[in-house]
C-alpha positions in Angstrom: 2.5 0.1 -4.8 3.3 3.1 -6.9 1.1 1.9 -9.7 -2.6 1.4 -10.0 -4.8 -1.3 -8.5 -8.4 -2.3 -9.2 -10.7 -1.2 -6.4 -13.5 -3.5 -5.3 -15.8 -2.0 -8.0 -13.1 -2.9 -10.7 -12.1 0.7 -11.3 -8.4 1.5 -11.5 -7.1 3.8 -8.8 -3.7 4.7 -7.3 -2.4 1.8 -5.2 -2.1 4.0 -2.1 -5.7 5.1 -2.4 -7.0 1.5 -2.7 -5.0 0.4 0.3 -6.2 3.4 2.3 -9.8 2.5 1.5 -9.2 -1.1 2.6 -7.8 0.1 5.9 -10.8 2.3 6.5 -13.2 -0.5 5.6 -11.4 -2.9 8.0 -10.8 -0.2 10.7 -13.3 -1.6 13.2 -12.2 -5.2 12.8 -8.5 -4.2 13.2 -9.3 -2.2 16.3 -11.3 -5.1 17.8 -8.4 -7.5 17.4 -5.8 -5.1 18.5 -4.0 -5.1 15.1 -4.9 -1.6 13.9 -1.6 0.1 14.9 0.6 -2.7 13.5 -1.2 -3.1 10.2 -1.5 0.6 9.6 2.2 1.0 10.4 3.2 -1.8 8.0 1.0 -0.4 5.2 2.4 3.1 5.6 5.9 1.8 5.6 5.4 -0.2 2.4 3.8 2.8 0.7 6.8 5.0 1.7 9.6 2.6 0.9 8.0 0.6 -1.8 8.2 -3.1 -2.3 11.4 -5.1 -2.6 10.8 -5.3 -6.3 10.6 -1.5 -6.5 13.9 -1.2 -4.7 15.5 -3.9 -6.8 14.4 -2.3 -10.1 15.7 1.0 -9.0 19.2 -0.5 -8.5 19.1 -2.4 -11.8 17.5 0.3 -13.9 18.1 3.7 -12.3 16.2 6.6 -13.8 18.3 9.2 -15.5 18.9 12.4 -13.5 
């Protein structure tokens, strides 16, 4: 999630920006189904902590201090 993703127009953007735009796009639908709080929380946690692959890579190949 720390890298880049293609947005719906095919342009590369920061992963967090693309996910934020997706959440804003689906905001009404998430509210209607009662899932907004949970999905938003999960996305924010993933952006803060990274993926399992990010954490695994950090252990195997730590960046020099």
